[in-house]
C-alpha positions, 0 to 999 in steps of 0.5 A, spaced: 518 468 563 525 470 565 526 477 568 532 481 565 534 487 569 534 491 562 531 498 562 525 498 557 524 504 554 519 507 548 522 513 543 521 515 536 524 513 530 526 521 529 529 521 537 534 516 537 541 517 539 546 515 535 549 509 539 541 507 539 540 509 531 546 505 529 544 499 532 537 500 529 541 500 522 544 495 523 538 490 524 535 493 518 540 496 514 534 498 508 531 503 514 524 502 515 522 499 509 526 493 512 523 493 518 516 493 516 514 485 518 517 486 524 513 492 526 507 491 531 500 495 533 500 497 541 495 500 544 495 507 548 491 508 555 487 513 551 484 508 546 488 510 540 495 506 538 501 506 535 507 502 531 513 501 534 519 495 533 523 492 538 530 493 538 534 490 543 541 492 546 545 489 551 543 493 557 537 496 554 529 494 551 527 500 545 521 500 543 522 504 537 516 508 534 515 508 527 510 512 522 505 508 519 500 510 514 494 505 515 488 504 510 482 505 513 476 500 512 471 506 510 477 509 504 478 502 502 470 500 501 470 508 497 476 506 493 472 498 491 466 502 490 469 507 485 474 502 481 466 498 480 464 504 477 469 505 473 469 498 470 462 498 469 462 505 465 468 502 461 462 496 459 457 500 458 461 504 454 458 510 458 466 512 459 467 517 453 462 522 449 455 522 450 455 524 441 452 518 436 457 518 432 462 512 434 468 510 430 467 502 431 465 499 426 459 494 426 459 487 429 452 485 425 455 486 419 463 485 417 463 481 413 461 487 408 468 490 410 474 488 405 481 487 407 487 488 403 488 480 404 483 479 398 487 482 393 491 477 394 485 471 392 483 473 386 
């Protein structure tokens, strides 16, 4: 590995200096939404972690911390289970009213019902 003499800094996006912010905006003209592919997760000594983007300038290298909303595995599991329940209720027809009256036609005697097109055949 080649050793360089660049200083390394870790700074949050919200606290960037004007110079570094200008370099960040030059690299990612669309802002934070366009740097998503370059975001990496970095562990901290206390067991937590943070997300950051590397920004290299002529004299310095910055690790720019960005706020990321990451889905929790338990949240995803609960969401998937709620989708399955909703889908099952729709298929079973239990998502609406519980009174016995229904506005749908019975399938077994659908031929008993005529349509407006029948009158043109006579």
